[in-house]
N, C-alpha and C positions, 0 to 999 in steps of 0.2 A: 570599765569606764569608758563614756562620755565625754564633746565636749562641756557640756555644762554643769560635769559634777564641781566642784565648788575645789577638789586637789587634780586635775586635770591638766596633764604636761603640757600637750600639747601646744603652746600659745608661747610664744617672746619674752623672752624678757624683762620687758617695759610692759605687758600684758601679766603677764603674772604677778607686778608689780606693783600694778593699778589695784589687781584684784582683790589681793591681799592686803595694798588700803583698804578698797571699799568696807571690806573683809571686817576691817581693823576699829573703822572707825564708828560702824553700824553698831558692831557688837560693844566701843564702850558705848553707846549710845542704850542699851537693854534691850539689843534684837540679837537676833539668831540666824542664822545661815539658813538654810533647807539644803541639807547637805547633796544631793544631787541634779540642785538648781543655785549654784554661784551666786543670781540678782533677786532670788524668793528671799524674804527675809520678815520674820514675822517677830513682833511689839511684846516682851515678855510678861505682859497682861494681854496679848491680842481679844482671849477667849470674854472677854466685858464691855466687847463692841459690833453690836447685830453687824451682819454681810448691810452692804447699800448697792445701789446700783446707778447712782449719780452726774450725775452730769460734774465738775469741777469748776464751775465758771455758777450753780444752783446754794457752790459750799460755800456757804460764810461768816 
């Protein structure tokens, strides 16, 4: 297990608390965490969206 895993224990209590809060809120809104990267979430219907490579300023 390394520092990017969702269950990595080598963090401070505060860091674990905020990681857990993020996971909880994301899951409550239809997202699923990728267990090997705590910051990587997929939306439950992600397959219906095409991959894009655009700047945020281009999004309307």
